[in-house]
VEXVEXVEX-712821 format. One record per residue (C-alpha): residue number from 1; x, y, z. Coordinates in Angstrom, 1 decimal. Example, Ala and Ser with C-alpha at 12.3 -4.5 7.8 and 13.67 -1.06 7.14 Angstrom:
+-----+--------+--------+--------+
|  nr |      x |      y |      z |
+-----+--------+--------+--------+
|   1 |   12.3 |   -4.5 |    7.8 |
|   2 |   13.7 |   -1.1 |    7.1 |
+-----+--------+--------+--------+
END
This chain:
+-----+--------+--------+--------+
|  nr |      x |      y |      z |
+-----+--------+--------+--------+
|   1 |    0.0 |    0.0 |    0.0 |
|   2 |    1.5 |    3.4 |   -1.0 |
|   3 |    2.0 |    6.2 |    1.5 |
|   4 |   -1.0 |    8.1 |    0.3 |
|   5 |   -3.4 |    5.2 |    0.9 |
|   6 |   -1.8 |    4.5 |    4.3 |
|   7 |   -2.3 |    8.1 |    5.3 |
|   8 |   -5.9 |    8.0 |    4.0 |
|   9 |   -6.7 |    4.9 |    5.9 |
|  10 |   -5.2 |    6.3 |    9.1 |
|  11 |   -7.1 |    9.6 |    8.7 |
|  12 |  -10.4 |    7.8 |    7.9 |
|  13 |  -10.0 |    5.6 |   11.0 |
|  14 |   -9.2 |    8.6 |   13.2 |
|  15 |  -12.2 |   10.6 |   11.8 |
|  16 |  -14.5 |    7.6 |   12.4 |
|  17 |  -13.3 |    7.1 |   16.0 |
|  18 |  -13.6 |   10.8 |   16.8 |
|  19 |  -17.0 |   11.1 |   15.4 |
|  20 |  -18.1 |    7.8 |   16.8 |
|  21 |  -17.9 |    9.1 |   20.4 |
|  22 |  -20.2 |   12.0 |   19.9 |
|  23 |  -23.3 |   12.2 |   22.1 |
|  24 |  -26.6 |   12.9 |   20.5 |
|  25 |  -28.8 |   13.4 |   23.6 |
|  26 |  -28.5 |   14.1 |   27.4 |
|  27 |  -31.1 |   13.8 |   30.1 |
|  28 |  -29.6 |   14.9 |   33.4 |
|  29 |  -31.0 |   14.7 |   37.0 |
|  30 |  -28.9 |   16.2 |   39.8 |
|  31 |  -29.5 |   16.9 |   43.5 |
|  32 |  -27.5 |   19.3 |   45.6 |
|  33 |  -27.3 |   19.0 |   49.4 |
|  34 |  -29.5 |   15.9 |   49.8 |
|  35 |  -30.5 |   15.3 |   53.4 |
|  36 |  -29.5 |   11.6 |   53.2 |
|  37 |  -26.1 |   12.2 |   51.7 |
|  38 |  -24.2 |    8.9 |   51.6 |
|  39 |  -20.8 |    8.3 |   49.9 |
|  40 |  -18.3 |    5.4 |   50.0 |
|  41 |  -20.4 |    3.7 |   52.6 |
|  42 |  -20.4 |    6.2 |   55.4 |
|  43 |  -22.2 |    9.4 |   56.3 |
|  44 |  -20.9 |   12.7 |   54.9 |
|  45 |  -21.7 |   16.3 |   55.3 |
|  46 |  -24.1 |   17.6 |   52.6 |
|  47 |  -22.5 |   21.1 |   52.7 |
|  48 |  -20.8 |   20.8 |   49.3 |
|  49 |  -22.2 |   17.5 |   48.2 |
|  50 |  -24.1 |   16.6 |   45.0 |
|  51 |  -25.2 |   13.4 |   43.3 |
|  52 |  -26.7 |   12.9 |   39.9 |
|  53 |  -27.3 |   10.7 |   37.0 |
|  54 |  -27.1 |   11.4 |   33.3 |
|  55 |  -28.7 |    9.3 |   30.6 |
|  56 |  -26.5 |    9.5 |   27.5 |
|  57 |  -27.6 |    8.6 |   24.0 |
|  58 |  -25.1 |    8.3 |   21.2 |
|  59 |  -25.7 |    8.8 |   17.5 |
|  60 |  -23.2 |    6.0 |   17.0 |
|  61 |  -20.0 |    4.6 |   18.4 |
|  62 |  -17.6 |    2.0 |   17.1 |
|  63 |  -14.5 |    2.3 |   19.2 |
|  64 |  -12.2 |    0.1 |   21.3 |
|  65 |  -12.8 |    2.3 |   24.4 |
|  66 |  -15.2 |    5.0 |   25.4 |
|  67 |  -13.9 |    7.9 |   27.4 |
|  68 |  -15.5 |   10.7 |   29.4 |
|  69 |  -14.6 |   13.3 |   32.0 |
|  70 |  -16.0 |   14.8 |   35.2 |
|  71 |  -14.8 |   17.3 |   37.8 |
|  72 |  -12.0 |   15.8 |   39.9 |
|  73 |  -13.8 |   15.7 |   43.2 |
|  74 |  -16.6 |   13.5 |   41.8 |
|  75 |  -16.7 |    9.8 |   41.5 |
|  76 |  -18.6 |    7.3 |   39.4 |
|  77 |  -21.0 |    5.1 |   41.4 |
|  78 |  -22.2 |    2.9 |   38.6 |
|  79 |  -22.8 |    2.8 |   34.8 |
|  80 |  -25.9 |    1.0 |   33.6 |
|  81 |  -27.1 |    0.1 |   30.1 |
|  82 |  -30.4 |   -1.7 |   29.5 |
|  83 |  -30.4 |   -2.8 |   33.2 |
|  84 |  -26.9 |   -4.3 |   33.0 |
|  85 |  -23.9 |   -2.9 |   34.8 |
|  86 |  -21.0 |   -1.8 |   32.6 |
|  87 |  -17.4 |   -2.2 |   33.7 |
|  88 |  -15.3 |    0.9 |   33.9 |
|  89 |  -12.1 |    2.3 |   35.3 |
|  90 |  -11.5 |    5.9 |   36.6 |
|  91 |   -8.3 |    7.8 |   37.3 |
|  92 |   -7.5 |   11.3 |   38.4 |
|  93 |   -5.6 |   13.3 |   35.8 |
|  94 |   -4.2 |   16.8 |   35.5 |
|  95 |   -6.9 |   18.8 |   33.7 |
|  96 |   -5.7 |   22.3 |   33.2 |
|  97 |   -8.9 |   23.8 |   31.9 |
|  98 |  -11.0 |   22.7 |   34.9 |
|  99 |  -11.0 |   25.3 |   37.7 |
| 100 |   -9.5 |   22.7 |   40.1 |
| 101 |   -6.9 |   21.5 |   37.6 |
| 102 |   -7.9 |   18.0 |   38.4 |
| 103 |  -10.3 |   15.9 |   36.3 |
| 104 |  -11.8 |   12.4 |   36.7 |
| 105 |  -11.2 |   10.4 |   33.5 |
| 106 |  -13.3 |    7.3 |   33.1 |
| 107 |  -12.8 |    4.6 |   30.5 |
| 108 |  -15.2 |    1.9 |   29.4 |
| 109 |  -13.0 |   -0.8 |   27.7 |
| 110 |  -15.8 |   -2.8 |   26.1 |
| 111 |  -18.4 |   -0.4 |   24.7 |
| 112 |  -19.9 |   -3.3 |   22.7 |
| 113 |  -21.6 |   -4.2 |   26.0 |
| 114 |  -23.6 |   -1.0 |   25.7 |
| 115 |  -27.1 |   -1.7 |   24.5 |
| 116 |  -29.2 |    0.5 |   22.2 |
| 117 |  -26.4 |    3.1 |   22.0 |
| 118 |  -27.4 |    4.4 |   25.5 |
| 119 |  -26.2 |    4.3 |   29.0 |
| 120 |  -26.9 |    6.0 |   32.4 |
| 121 |  -24.0 |    7.2 |   34.5 |
| 122 |  -24.6 |    7.6 |   38.3 |
| 123 |  -22.1 |    9.8 |   40.0 |
| 124 |  -21.6 |   11.8 |   43.3 |
| 125 |  -19.1 |   13.9 |   45.2 |
| 126 |  -18.1 |   17.3 |   46.3 |
| 127 |  -17.2 |   20.5 |   44.4 |
| 128 |  -15.3 |   22.7 |   46.8 |
| 129 |  -13.8 |   26.1 |   46.0 |
| 130 |  -10.8 |   26.0 |   43.6 |
| 131 |   -7.3 |   25.9 |   45.1 |
| 132 |   -5.9 |   27.0 |   41.7 |
| 133 |   -5.9 |   30.8 |   41.3 |
| 134 |   -8.1 |   31.8 |   38.4 |
| 135 |  -10.9 |   34.1 |   37.4 |
| 136 |  -13.2 |   31.2 |   37.9 |
| 137 |  -12.6 |   30.8 |   41.7 |
| 138 |  -16.2 |   31.6 |   42.5 |
| 139 |  -17.3 |   28.2 |   41.1 |
| 140 |  -18.2 |   25.7 |   43.8 |
| 141 |  -21.1 |   24.1 |   45.7 |
| 142 |  -21.9 |   25.5 |   49.1 |
| 143 |  -25.2 |   25.1 |   51.0 |
| 144 |  -25.0 |   28.7 |   52.5 |
| 145 |  -23.7 |   30.5 |   49.4 |
| 146 |  -25.3 |   28.5 |   46.6 |
| 147 |  -24.3 |   26.5 |   43.5 |
| 148 |  -22.2 |   28.2 |   40.9 |
| 149 |  -21.0 |   25.9 |   38.1 |
| 150 |  -20.0 |   26.9 |   34.6 |
| 151 |  -20.2 |   24.6 |   31.6 |
| 152 |  -17.5 |   22.4 |   30.1 |
| 153 |  -13.9 |   23.8 |   30.2 |
| 154 |  -14.4 |   25.0 |   33.8 |
| 155 |  -16.5 |   22.8 |   36.2 |
| 156 |  -17.6 |   19.5 |   34.6 |
| 157 |  -20.7 |   18.7 |   36.6 |
| 158 |  -22.0 |   16.2 |   34.0 |
| 159 |  -20.2 |   13.5 |   31.9 |
| 160 |  -18.5 |   15.1 |   28.9 |
| 161 |  -17.4 |   12.8 |   26.0 |
| 162 |  -14.6 |   14.8 |   24.5 |
| 163 |  -10.9 |   15.2 |   25.3 |
| 164 |   -9.5 |   18.4 |   26.9 |
| 165 |   -9.0 |   21.1 |   24.2 |
| 166 |  -11.3 |   19.6 |   21.7 |
| 167 |  -14.0 |   21.9 |   20.2 |
| 168 |  -17.4 |   21.2 |   21.7 |
| 169 |  -20.4 |   20.4 |   19.6 |
| 170 |  -24.1 |   20.7 |   19.7 |
| 171 |  -26.1 |   18.2 |   21.7 |
| 172 |  -29.8 |   17.8 |   22.4 |
| 173 |  -30.2 |   18.4 |   26.1 |
| 174 |  -33.7 |   16.9 |   26.4 |
| 175 |  -34.1 |   17.7 |   30.1 |
| 176 |  -32.1 |   18.9 |   33.1 |
| 177 |  -33.8 |   18.4 |   36.4 |
| 178 |  -32.3 |   20.0 |   39.5 |
| 179 |  -33.3 |   19.3 |   43.1 |
| 180 |  -32.4 |   21.5 |   46.1 |
| 181 |  -33.7 |   22.3 |   49.6 |
| 182 |  -36.7 |   24.6 |   49.5 |
| 183 |  -36.1 |   28.4 |   49.2 |
| 184 |  -33.5 |   27.8 |   46.5 |
| 185 |  -34.1 |   28.8 |   42.9 |
| 186 |  -32.1 |   27.2 |   40.0 |
| 187 |  -31.2 |   28.4 |   36.5 |
| 188 |  -29.7 |   26.2 |   33.8 |
| 189 |  -30.4 |   27.5 |   30.2 |
| 190 |  -33.1 |   27.4 |   27.6 |
| 191 |  -36.7 |   26.9 |   28.7 |
| 192 |  -37.9 |   26.5 |   32.3 |
| 193 |  -40.6 |   23.8 |   32.1 |
| 194 |  -41.6 |   23.7 |   35.8 |
| 195 |  -40.8 |   24.6 |   39.4 |
| 196 |  -42.3 |   22.7 |   42.3 |
| 197 |  -41.8 |   22.3 |   46.1 |
| 198 |  -42.7 |   19.1 |   47.7 |
| 199 |  -41.6 |   17.6 |   51.0 |
| 200 |  -39.3 |   20.5 |   51.5 |
| 201 |  -37.5 |   19.8 |   48.2 |
| 202 |  -37.4 |   22.3 |   45.4 |
| 203 |  -37.4 |   20.9 |   41.9 |
| 204 |  -36.8 |   22.7 |   38.6 |
| 205 |  -37.0 |   21.1 |   35.1 |
| 206 |  -35.3 |   22.9 |   32.3 |
| 207 |  -35.2 |   22.1 |   28.6 |
| 208 |  -32.0 |   23.6 |   27.1 |
| 209 |  -32.6 |   21.9 |   23.7 |
| 210 |  -29.9 |   21.8 |   21.1 |
| 211 |  -27.0 |   23.6 |   22.5 |
| 212 |  -23.2 |   23.2 |   22.9 |
| 213 |  -22.0 |   21.5 |   26.1 |
| 214 |  -20.0 |   24.6 |   27.1 |
| 215 |  -23.2 |   26.5 |   27.5 |
| 216 |  -24.8 |   24.3 |   30.1 |
| 217 |  -24.1 |   26.1 |   33.4 |
| 218 |  -25.9 |   25.7 |   36.7 |
| 219 |  -26.6 |   28.4 |   39.2 |
| 220 |  -28.7 |   28.0 |   42.3 |
| 221 |  -29.2 |   30.3 |   45.3 |
| 222 |  -31.8 |   31.7 |   47.6 |
| 223 |  -32.7 |   34.3 |   45.0 |
| 224 |  -35.5 |   36.9 |   44.8 |
| 225 |  -36.9 |   37.3 |   41.3 |
| 226 |  -38.5 |   40.1 |   39.3 |
| 227 |  -39.6 |   39.8 |   35.7 |
| 228 |  -41.2 |   41.8 |   32.9 |
| 229 |  -41.4 |   41.2 |   29.2 |
| 230 |  -39.8 |   37.8 |   29.5 |
| 231 |  -36.8 |   39.3 |   31.2 |
| 232 |  -36.0 |   37.6 |   34.5 |
| 233 |  -33.6 |   39.1 |   37.1 |
| 234 |  -32.4 |   36.9 |   40.0 |
| 235 |  -30.9 |   39.0 |   42.8 |
| 236 |  -30.0 |   38.7 |   46.5 |
| 237 |  -31.5 |   41.9 |   48.1 |
| 238 |  -31.0 |   44.9 |   45.8 |
| 239 |  -34.4 |   45.1 |   43.9 |
| 240 |  -33.7 |   48.7 |   42.7 |
| 241 |  -30.7 |   47.6 |   40.6 |
| 242 |  -32.8 |   44.7 |   39.2 |
| 243 |  -35.5 |   47.1 |   38.1 |
| 244 |  -32.9 |   49.3 |   36.3 |
| 245 |  -31.6 |   46.3 |   34.5 |
| 246 |  -35.0 |   45.3 |   33.3 |
| 247 |  -35.8 |   48.9 |   32.1 |
| 248 |  -32.4 |   49.0 |   30.3 |
| 249 |  -33.1 |   45.6 |   28.6 |
| 250 |  -36.7 |   46.6 |   27.6 |
| 251 |  -35.4 |   49.8 |   26.0 |
| 252 |  -32.8 |   47.9 |   24.0 |
| 253 |  -35.5 |   45.4 |   22.8 |
| 254 |  -37.7 |   48.3 |   21.6 |
| 255 |  -34.7 |   49.9 |   19.8 |
| 256 |  -33.7 |   46.6 |   18.2 |
| 257 |  -37.2 |   46.0 |   16.9 |
| 258 |  -37.4 |   49.5 |   15.3 |
| 259 |  -33.9 |   49.6 |   13.9 |
| 260 |  -33.1 |   46.1 |   12.7 |
| 261 |  -35.3 |   43.1 |   11.8 |
| 262 |  -38.7 |   43.6 |   13.4 |
| 263 |  -39.0 |   40.2 |   14.9 |
| 264 |  -41.1 |   39.5 |   18.1 |
| 265 |  -38.4 |   38.1 |   20.4 |
| 266 |  -40.4 |   36.3 |   23.1 |
| 267 |  -37.5 |   34.2 |   24.2 |
| 268 |  -36.8 |   34.4 |   28.0 |
| 269 |  -33.6 |   36.1 |   29.1 |
| 270 |  -32.2 |   35.2 |   32.6 |
| 271 |  -29.9 |   37.8 |   34.3 |
| 272 |  -28.3 |   36.6 |   37.5 |
| 273 |  -26.5 |   38.4 |   40.3 |
| 274 |  -23.3 |   36.4 |   40.8 |
| 275 |  -20.2 |   36.3 |   43.1 |
| 276 |  -17.0 |   38.1 |   42.2 |
| 277 |  -15.7 |   37.1 |   38.7 |
| 278 |  -19.2 |   35.8 |   37.9 |
| 279 |  -19.5 |   37.9 |   34.7 |
| 280 |  -20.6 |   35.1 |   32.4 |
| 281 |  -22.8 |   34.6 |   29.4 |
| 282 |  -24.1 |   31.3 |   28.1 |
| 283 |  -27.0 |   30.9 |   25.8 |
| 284 |  -29.9 |   32.9 |   27.3 |
| 285 |  -28.3 |   33.3 |   30.8 |
| 286 |  -26.2 |   36.3 |   31.7 |
| 287 |  -24.3 |   36.5 |   35.0 |
| 288 |  -23.3 |   39.9 |   36.5 |
| 289 |  -20.9 |   39.9 |   39.5 |
| 290 |  -22.5 |   41.4 |   42.6 |
| 291 |  -20.4 |   44.6 |   42.7 |
| 292 |  -21.2 |   45.4 |   39.1 |
| 293 |  -24.8 |   44.4 |   39.5 |
| 294 |  -25.1 |   47.1 |   42.2 |
| 295 |  -23.3 |   49.6 |   40.0 |
| 296 |  -25.0 |   48.7 |   36.8 |
| 297 |  -25.6 |   52.3 |   35.8 |
| 298 |  -21.9 |   52.9 |   35.3 |
| 299 |  -20.7 |   49.5 |   34.4 |
| 300 |  -20.2 |   49.4 |   30.7 |
| 301 |  -19.1 |   45.7 |   30.6 |
| 302 |  -22.5 |   44.5 |   32.0 |
| 303 |  -24.4 |   46.7 |   29.7 |
| 304 |  -22.5 |   45.5 |   26.7 |
| 305 |  -23.0 |   41.9 |   27.7 |
| 306 |  -26.7 |   42.2 |   27.9 |
| 307 |  -26.9 |   44.2 |   24.7 |
| 308 |  -24.9 |   41.6 |   22.8 |
| 309 |  -26.8 |   38.6 |   24.0 |
| 310 |  -30.1 |   40.3 |   23.2 |
| 311 |  -29.3 |   41.5 |   19.7 |
| 312 |  -28.8 |   38.1 |   17.9 |
| 313 |  -32.3 |   37.5 |   16.6 |
| 314 |  -32.8 |   41.1 |   15.5 |
| 315 |  -29.7 |   41.1 |   13.2 |
| 316 |  -30.2 |   37.6 |   11.8 |
| 317 |  -30.3 |   37.1 |    8.0 |
| 318 |  -30.9 |   33.4 |    7.0 |
| 319 |  -27.9 |   31.7 |    5.3 |
| 320 |  -26.7 |   28.2 |    5.1 |
| 321 |  -23.5 |   27.1 |    6.8 |
| 322 |  -21.8 |   26.9 |    3.4 |
| 323 |  -22.6 |   30.6 |    2.6 |
| 324 |  -19.4 |   32.7 |    2.6 |
| 325 |  -21.3 |   35.3 |    4.7 |
| 326 |  -22.2 |   32.9 |    7.5 |
| 327 |  -19.4 |   33.9 |    9.9 |
| 328 |  -20.0 |   37.6 |    9.3 |
| 329 |  -23.7 |   37.3 |    9.9 |
| 330 |  -23.8 |   34.8 |   12.8 |
| 331 |  -21.2 |   36.5 |   15.0 |
| 332 |  -19.8 |   39.5 |   13.1 |
| 333 |  -23.1 |   41.4 |   13.0 |
| 334 |  -24.0 |   40.9 |   16.7 |
| 335 |  -20.5 |   41.9 |   17.7 |
| 336 |  -21.0 |   45.3 |   16.2 |
| 337 |  -24.7 |   46.2 |   16.2 |
| 338 |  -25.1 |   46.0 |   20.0 |
| 339 |  -22.4 |   48.8 |   20.1 |
| 340 |  -24.2 |   50.8 |   17.6 |
| 341 |  -27.4 |   50.5 |   19.6 |
| 342 |  -25.8 |   51.3 |   22.9 |
| 343 |  -24.6 |   54.5 |   21.2 |
| 344 |  -28.2 |   55.2 |   20.2 |
| 345 |  -29.3 |   55.3 |   23.8 |
| 346 |  -26.1 |   57.0 |   25.0 |
| 347 |  -28.0 |   59.7 |   26.9 |
| 348 |  -28.8 |   56.9 |   29.3 |
| 349 |  -25.3 |   55.3 |   29.1 |
| 350 |  -23.0 |   58.0 |   30.3 |
| 351 |  -20.0 |   55.6 |   30.3 |
| 352 |  -20.0 |   54.9 |   26.5 |
| 353 |  -18.1 |   56.9 |   23.9 |
| 354 |  -18.6 |   55.1 |   20.6 |
| 355 |  -15.8 |   56.7 |   18.6 |
| 356 |  -13.3 |   56.3 |   21.5 |
| 357 |  -14.4 |   52.6 |   21.8 |
| 358 |  -13.9 |   52.0 |   18.1 |
| 359 |  -10.4 |   53.7 |   18.2 |
| 360 |   -9.4 |   51.2 |   20.9 |
| 361 |  -10.7 |   48.4 |   18.7 |
| 362 |   -8.6 |   49.7 |   15.8 |
| 363 |   -5.5 |   50.0 |   17.9 |
| 364 |   -5.9 |   46.5 |   19.1 |
| 365 |   -6.5 |   45.2 |   15.6 |
| 366 |   -3.4 |   46.8 |   14.2 |
| 367 |   -1.3 |   45.4 |   17.1 |
| 368 |   -2.8 |   41.9 |   16.5 |
| 369 |   -2.0 |   42.1 |   12.7 |
| 370 |    1.6 |   43.1 |   13.5 |
| 371 |    2.3 |   40.5 |   16.3 |
| 372 |   -0.1 |   37.6 |   15.6 |
| 373 |   -0.8 |   37.6 |   19.4 |
| 374 |   -3.6 |   38.8 |   21.7 |
| 375 |   -3.0 |   41.2 |   24.6 |
| 376 |   -2.1 |   38.2 |   26.9 |
| 377 |    0.6 |   37.0 |   24.4 |
| 378 |   -1.4 |   34.0 |   23.2 |
| 379 |   -1.2 |   33.1 |   19.5 |
| 380 |   -4.1 |   34.2 |   17.4 |
| 381 |   -5.6 |   32.1 |   14.6 |
| 382 |   -4.1 |   32.9 |   11.2 |
| 383 |   -5.3 |   36.1 |    9.6 |
| 384 |   -7.7 |   35.6 |    6.7 |
| 385 |  -10.3 |   37.7 |    4.9 |
| 386 |  -13.7 |   38.0 |    6.5 |
| 387 |  -15.5 |   36.0 |    3.7 |
| 388 |  -12.9 |   33.2 |    4.0 |
| 389 |  -13.8 |   32.4 |    7.6 |
| 390 |  -16.1 |   29.4 |    7.4 |
| 391 |  -19.0 |   28.6 |    9.7 |
| 392 |  -17.0 |   25.8 |   11.4 |
| 393 |  -14.2 |   28.4 |   12.2 |
| 394 |  -16.5 |   30.9 |   14.0 |
| 395 |  -15.4 |   29.6 |   17.4 |
| 396 |  -11.8 |   30.3 |   16.6 |
| 397 |  -12.3 |   33.9 |   15.5 |
| 398 |  -15.4 |   35.3 |   17.3 |
| 399 |  -13.8 |   36.5 |   20.5 |
| 400 |  -10.2 |   36.9 |   19.4 |
| 401 |   -9.6 |   38.2 |   15.8 |
| 402 |  -11.3 |   39.4 |   12.7 |
| 403 |  -14.9 |   39.0 |   13.8 |
| 404 |  -14.6 |   41.2 |   16.9 |
| 405 |  -12.3 |   43.8 |   15.3 |
| 406 |  -12.1 |   44.0 |   11.5 |
| 407 |  -15.8 |   43.3 |   11.1 |
| 408 |  -16.6 |   46.1 |   13.6 |
| 409 |  -14.3 |   48.5 |   11.9 |
| 410 |  -15.9 |   47.7 |    8.5 |
| 411 |  -19.5 |   48.3 |    9.7 |
| 412 |  -18.4 |   51.4 |   11.6 |
| 413 |  -16.6 |   52.8 |    8.5 |
| 414 |  -19.9 |   52.4 |    6.6 |
| 415 |  -21.6 |   54.5 |    9.3 |
| 416 |  -19.0 |   57.2 |    9.1 |
| 417 |  -19.2 |   57.3 |    5.3 |
| 418 |  -23.0 |   57.2 |    5.0 |
| 419 |  -23.9 |   59.4 |    7.9 |
| 420 |  -26.4 |   58.3 |   10.6 |
| 421 |  -29.6 |   59.1 |    8.7 |
| 422 |  -28.6 |   57.2 |    5.5 |
| 423 |  -27.1 |   54.4 |    7.7 |
| 424 |  -30.4 |   53.9 |    9.5 |
| 425 |  -32.2 |   53.6 |    6.2 |
| 426 |  -29.5 |   51.3 |    4.9 |
| 427 |  -30.1 |   49.0 |    7.9 |
| 428 |  -33.8 |   48.9 |    7.4 |
| 429 |  -33.3 |   47.6 |    3.9 |
| 430 |  -30.5 |   45.3 |    4.9 |
| 431 |  -32.6 |   43.5 |    7.5 |
| 432 |  -35.4 |   42.9 |    5.0 |
| 433 |  -33.0 |   40.5 |    3.1 |
| 434 |  -34.2 |   36.9 |    3.1 |
| 435 |  -30.6 |   35.7 |    2.4 |
| 436 |  -27.2 |   37.1 |    1.5 |
| 437 |  -24.7 |   37.1 |   -1.3 |
| 438 |  -22.0 |   39.4 |   -2.4 |
| 439 |  -23.8 |   41.0 |   -5.3 |
| 440 |  -26.9 |   41.7 |   -3.3 |
| 441 |  -24.9 |   43.2 |   -0.4 |
| 442 |  -22.8 |   45.3 |   -2.7 |
| 443 |  -25.8 |   46.6 |   -4.6 |
| 444 |  -27.4 |   47.9 |   -1.4 |
| 445 |  -24.2 |   49.6 |   -0.2 |
| 446 |  -23.4 |   51.4 |   -3.5 |
| 447 |  -27.0 |   52.6 |   -3.5 |
| 448 |  -25.9 |   54.9 |   -0.6 |
| 449 |  -22.1 |   55.0 |   -1.4 |
| 450 |  -21.8 |   54.8 |   -5.3 |
| 451 |  -17.9 |   54.6 |   -5.2 |
| 452 |  -17.6 |   52.1 |   -2.4 |
| 453 |  -17.2 |   49.0 |   -4.5 |
| 454 |  -13.4 |   48.8 |   -4.3 |
| 455 |  -13.4 |   49.5 |   -0.5 |
| 456 |  -16.0 |   46.8 |    0.0 |
| 457 |  -13.7 |   44.3 |   -1.8 |
| 458 |  -10.7 |   45.3 |    0.4 |
| 459 |  -12.8 |   44.9 |    3.6 |
| 460 |  -14.3 |   41.5 |    2.7 |
| 461 |  -11.8 |   39.7 |    0.4 |
| 462 |   -8.4 |   40.9 |    1.6 |
| 463 |   -6.4 |   41.3 |    4.8 |
| 464 |   -5.3 |   44.9 |    3.8 |
| 465 |   -6.0 |   47.8 |    6.1 |
| 466 |   -4.9 |   50.9 |    4.2 |
| 467 |   -4.7 |   54.3 |    5.8 |
| 468 |   -7.8 |   55.5 |    3.8 |
| 469 |  -10.0 |   53.1 |    5.8 |
| 470 |   -8.7 |   54.1 |    9.2 |
| 471 |  -10.9 |   56.0 |   11.7 |
| 472 |  -10.5 |   59.7 |   11.2 |
+-----+--------+--------+--------+
END
């Protein structure tokens, strides 16, 4: 067999094995602080204790071993498939992307014993505060403080079937049920199906739906809740700040509806007061650390986080994954238009100077182009034109390079060239599009800027950033 065929066989085998371990569906049931906490055959404190089970369904698997990971303080109690116990082995490993730096790696050596491509994993243990210094130190389970767990990469509170560093993928989370002592409230992601209290046990059932594993967080605390217009704010004691957050979010929704695509966005948005460093966003859940929650009026970061998460459906233009505009539309548009909108209500956002913000974006972009590194010295993905970023590459670029800087600079340049009145009209026409292609986009732009064709080509099809396109 020649070298090419050998390489092809090896690649095909590797691809098959990688794909074969993908999960299609999760159904998760967890309980925090159970009154009858038992572990390893003796009584334990329920202060930081949890136990759970996860029913896992695979699209397919055809491998010699099946591997999954959990947080390092947890342990596997049993694995069952079609009422039969499955043999497994677990070891503690260094797991640098978990907040504790320790992971539990579990291997099933004979996955052919798994029936109907499904198994249920029973697990239990503790999740104490991290001993490794990081911005994720707030994550832990504590009966007095609450449950603060981020998704995969940080605190793996359900079995994850992918190796550290691998890109996560979308899975259908059919149901996540959470049980806690009464007076707690829990937030996962997606749709809240029910909340009940029975025999002093609070239960919440959530339906996250099709979502990446990294977006399945879990937060539970003795919260108070206020809501309007499908906006839910979970807070400790400062109701006034919560009311301000809801008013701000409602104002943005109204502006988005009138400025971009006039869709009725009835999806719920959950905004949570969190501990220090709890500024997180995943799916339709936004966390704001307590100090910033109380100073929301002057905290630009929290305002930008809410504005960004809210804007997605209003700036959506339907395209297939194969469309060259997919990355620009899916993450590029939201990365810019929430800034544009915040500027629109700048009378109420005293901390935001749009032009100054964009100049900082420009300076950062020029530095990245020159060095190939971000501000922390990490290597950036290779520079490529906006329309050369594929749908599958969005995750590499959306928070680091091109999508959060060059795209923003392009859309801001259009604003500066058109002027605000023409730009607003341009946007109304743009978001009437039922799909996108280059000629269609160009035709609309040159309607307002007749000589912009060459500049458009430079922005979208090259890596050039000539002085003529810089912010004046």
